[in-house]
C-alpha positions in Angstrom: -110.8 35.1 -34.9 -108.8 32.3 -33.2 -110.3 30.7 -30.2 -109.1 27.9 -27.9 -111.4 25.3 -26.4 -110.8 22.4 -24.0 -112.0 19.0 -25.0 -112.0 16.6 -22.0 -109.5 17.2 -19.2 -106.2 17.2 -21.2 -106.8 18.2 -24.8 -107.0 21.8 -26.1 -107.8 22.8 -29.6 -107.2 26.2 -31.2 -109.1 27.2 -34.4 -111.3 29.6 -36.1 -114.5 30.5 -34.1 -117.7 29.1 -35.6 -120.4 29.7 -33.1 -121.6 29.6 -29.4 -123.8 26.7 -28.6 -126.8 26.9 -26.3 -125.2 24.6 -23.7 -122.3 27.1 -23.1 -119.8 25.4 -25.3 -118.0 26.9 -28.3 -117.4 25.5 -31.8 -114.1 26.0 -33.6 -113.0 24.9 -37.1 -109.6 23.4 -37.8 -109.2 22.5 -41.4 -112.2 20.4 -42.4 -113.1 19.5 -38.8 -115.3 21.3 -36.3 -114.6 20.8 -32.6 -116.8 21.8 -29.6 -115.7 22.3 -26.1 -115.4 24.7 -23.2 -113.9 28.1 -24.0 -110.5 28.8 -22.4 -110.5 32.2 -20.6 -108.2 35.0 -21.6 -105.0 35.6 -19.6 -104.9 38.8 -17.7 
């Protein structure tokens, strides 16, 4: 499942969901890299 996270104030990354972290952040995988950041909420 694709998921989008925000890293910092200006950078967003979209990748394959890896896991939820205990601090409320989410990890996503893009190729060989794993990024963690705040989850972007769904549009209504």
